[in-house]
N, C-alpha and C positions, 0 to 999 in steps of 0.2 A: 578739193577732194579730201585732203587730210583732215579738214575740220569735220566733214561728213562722217568719215570713218571714226573719228574721235567721238562724235555724238552717238553713233551706232554702238560703239563699244561701251559707252557709259550706260546706254539704255539696256543693253544685254546684261551688264553687271547688276543694274538695278532690278531687272526681272529675276535674275538668279537669286539675288538677295531676298526679294519678296517671296519667291517660291520656298526658299529655305526657311523663312520665317513662318510661312503658312502651312507647311507640311509637318504633320506629326505622325509618328508610328506608335500605335498602342499595342503592346504585346498581349498574348493570350491570357496571362495572369494579371493583367492590369485593367483599370477602368480610368477613362479620361474625363475628369470633371471640368467642364468648360464654363467660363465666366465671360460675359459681354458687357463691357463698360462697368465692371464691378458687380454685375448682377448674375446670379446663377442662370445659365442658359440650358444646358442639358449634360447628360453623362454619355460619353462616346464609348462604343464597344470596341473590341480589339480589331485592328486592321490599320490601313492607311487613311488618315483623317486630315481634313483641311480646315484651317481657321483663318479668320481675317487678321492680318498682322496689326499690331498695336491696339486694335479694338478688342480682340478676343485673347483670353489667357486660358491655358489648359494646365491643370495639375493632375499628374498621374498618381493613382493610388494602387498599391500592391494588395491584391485580394487573396494571396496565398496564406496558409496557416503559419502563424508566427510562434516560435518557441522562445519564451522569455524566462530567463533565470532570475529568481528572486533571492538575493543573498541572505545569509544567515541573519535572522532577526532575534534579538534577545527579548524574552517575555517572561512574565511570572504567571504560572498557571493558577487555577482557582484554589488549589491546595498548597499554595505558597512555595512552589518549586521553580527555581530559575533555570530556564532551558534556552537553547539556541536552535532554531529550526530554519531550514531553507526549503524552497519549493520551486516548482516549475509550472508555468502557465501557458496553455495552448489556446490561441484565439485567432480570429480572422475578421476582416472587414466585410460585412454583409451589406452595408449601405454607404457607398463611397461618398455621396454628397454630404451625408450627415457627419462622416469622419472628417471632412474638410471644413464644413461650415460650423458645426456645433462645438468643436473643440480645437484649440490652437495646435496641440501636438498630441495626437491620440496615443502614440507609443509611450511617451513620457507620462501621460495621464493614467493610462492603464497600469504602468509600472508603479506609480505612487499608490493607486487604489489597491493593488495587490499587496504591497508592503503593509499598509495600514490595516487592511482586512485580516491579514495573517496574524498580526500582533493582537488584534481585537478578539479573534476567535480563540487563540491560544489562551488569552486571559480568562475566557469563559469556560474552559475545559479543564478537567483533571488530568494528572499525569497518566493514570491508568487508561483513560480514554485516548490520550495521545499515542500511547504505545500499542494498545490492543484493538482500538476501534478507529484506525486511521482512515478507513474508507468513508466513514460517516463524516469525519472532519473534511475530507476532500470534497465531498458532495456539498457540504455547507459552504465551504469557501467558494466553490464554483457558482452556487446560486447567488451568493451575496455580491461577488464581483460582477457577474453577468447582469444583475439587476442595475448596478450603478453605471456600467459601460453600455447598456442597451441603447439609451438615447443618443449615444455617439456613433451608432451604427457598428458596434463591436459585439461579436458573439464569442463568449468564452465557453469553450467546449470541455476542457479538462483542466483540473488543478491537482497536482500531485505533491504531497510532502515528501521530500527526499530523505534528508538526514535529521536526526534528533540528537543533539549533543547535551549530555547531562553533566553536572558537576561530579568531580572525583569522589566526594563523600557520598553522594547519592548512588553512584555506581557500586561502591563497596557495600552500602546498605542493601541494595537490591541483590547483590551476589550472595550476601549472608542470608537474606530472606529466601532466595531460591534454594540454597543448600539446606536450610531448615525444612523447607517444604518437601524436598526429596527424602530427607530422613524421616519425616512424618509418614510419608507414603510407604516407605520401606517397612516401618514398624507396623502400619496398618495391615499391609499384605502379610507380614509374618504372623501377626495375631490372628488374622482370618485363616491362615493355614493351620495354626495350632488348634483353633476352634473346630475346624472341619475334621482334623485328625482325631480330636477327642470325641467328636460325635460318632465317627466310624468305629473307634475302639469301644465305645459304650454299646453300640449296636452289636458288634461282634461278641462282646462279653455276654450280652443278653441272649444271643443265639446259642453260645456254648453252654450257658447255664441251663438252658432247657434240655439239652441233649448231652448226657454224661459220656456217651460213646464218642461224641465229637471232641470232648476234652482229651480222651485217650489218644485219638488219632492225631490231634495237635501235639500231644506230648511225644508220640513216636516220630513225628515229623521234626520236632526240635532235636531229638536224639540223632536223627540222620544228619541234620545240619552240623551238629557238634562233632560227629565222627569224621566229617570231611576235613576238619581243622587239624593242623599238625601240633598236637598237644600230647604230652607224655602221660598225663593223668587227667581223667575226667571224673568229676564229682557231680552227681545229680541226685535229686530226691526221687524216691520210689513211692508212687501213690499206693495207698493201702487197698484201693479197689482192685489192683492187680494181684494182690495176695489172697483175696477172698476165695479164689478157685483152689488154692492149696491148703487152706485151713479146714480143720474138722467142722462138721456141721454144728456140734454143740458149742464150739468156740465162736462160730459165726453168730 
């Protein structure tokens, strides 16, 4: 009887081992790429899946969006400025079997493509484009990387340039240029104000010249303003037109 119990125990252990080797749990965010004797069989959906031990092999692929940081890359722009730029790439696996069969390591391959593409695009761009038209560069990077990773079942959705590091000499030159631009704008605004003021004064002088009575009213208004000041002596000219009323007719 002991030998029978021993055989039953061995069989139970073997059954448990075979079940453990044949049962696979595929999570909701995964896809199970199955191979049978080395050939692609199918792609299993999430849930509890069974495979034939030893004959079948399953490789799970994460289908969630991956955030990949691209470290600072030193490049020379088209206008011969040395810059260091880092970026971030968002992508996901849309074809699990291609990601397993077509490329050895899709994560490493995508990382290398992102690095080389970033340096290439920076070398074809000017510094002003890098600083002021970053959105266009992001779209160009996304299109180029996506085209190269598409055959691997990788979809690149977003590429964002994060930081742009400039040499210290270039930073000082840009600061001086910005200050000169602010001075120029201030002078232009001041000159436009002087021009508009001169136009209004000219128009006012033309109106006053047509109406002598207006000149006298303006004169009286000026006297009123002077009288409000705390001055001990006021010297002002007296227009001859005001004395005409007191002069004899023959002298007029």
